[in-house]
N, C-alpha and C positions, 0 to 999 in steps of 0.2 A: 292346256284350254282344248284346241284342237286337237290333238292328240287323243285324250283323255273321252271326248265328243266319238275321236274315227272309233276308236279299239272298243265304246261299248256300242256302239251303233255293226261292227262287225259282230260282236257277239251275240247280239241281239237278231240277226234276220234271220234264223229259223219261226220266229217269233209271227217275222211280215205274215203270209199268209193268214196263219188264225189274230191276230187285230182288227184286221180286212171282214173277218169273218165275224170278230165282236162288234165292226160299227157297223157293221151291214144292220143286224137284228135289234143293239137299242134304235137306231135311228126309224126298220119298226116299230119298234115300242115305243117312242119315242109317238110319231106318225099315229099311230092306229089310237096310245091313250087322246092322243089333241081330239082325236075326232071320234072319238063316246064320248064325251064331256061334253052338256051341255052348252052354251053360251055365255052365262058371264060363268067367271073360271070361278071353279072354287080354290081354297085357301089348302082342303084335305090332298089335294092334288101332288101330298111328293119324292113319288115314284115315277112321276116323268123330270119332275125333278133332278134325284136321282143318277135316272140314267141319261135325262142331257146333262151333265158333270161327268159319265164317263164316257159318255160319247166325246167330252170334249179332251181330256185325257188320252183319250184313242187315237185321238191326230197330232196331239202333240211329239204321240208313241209315231206316231207313219210317216211322224216332220222330222222328226231324228230319226229314226232309220232310214228314211228320202234322200232328205241334205246328206250328214253326213258321212255318210263310209266309203265315197271316193274323192277323199281330200286328197294331191298334191303330193307327194314328197319332197320336200327340201337335199336336192341334189347337186351340191357344192363340184361335182367333177364332171360338171355337164358341159357340154364340148364350145357352146354360144353362151354368148354375154346374151344373146337375146332370152331364149332356153329360161334361162335363170331369175332372168325381169319377166316376162311371162308366170315365172311359179309362183312368185312373190304378189304379182297383180294380183293373180287369182287365192295363194292362199291368206290376201288379202280378207277379200272378197270373202272370201270364208269365216275368218275371224266377226266381221262385222253381222253374218249370220248366226251363227255365233251368241254373237251379242244379246240379236234378236230374239232367240231362241231361250236362250236364259230370261231374260226380262220377262219374255211368253208364259214360264213353267212359272215366277213368281207372281203376276197374276190369275195366273190359273191354281196357283196355292190361295191366293188370298181369295182367291172364288170362291175353290173350295171346300174355308171356313168360315164365309159369312154362309152359305149356303148349310152347311155340314149342323153350324148354330144355333140354329132356326127350333 
């Protein structure tokens, strides 16, 4: 699981700056739409919900790019046992982050289905 996320993160690194630009653009759209609407929220403001949904997906994409691009490799030929233990502890932490990332992805998929079903 870590290897798949690591390879995916490395291959998608060229799109990192583009995702920052798109996230800033969507955040600007959300802020301007919220400032332009009157005090009682209208139910016809679906463009802001779609922008918010895109912003959440871009945040998840940036989490993938920032966390999983530098996963330590398993090195059985290491000189010291302390180094092997250190790598195992780091990889265990990355496994926990991967489970959290997959959980977040499932939650965002659920939110996307609920919002688009409106």
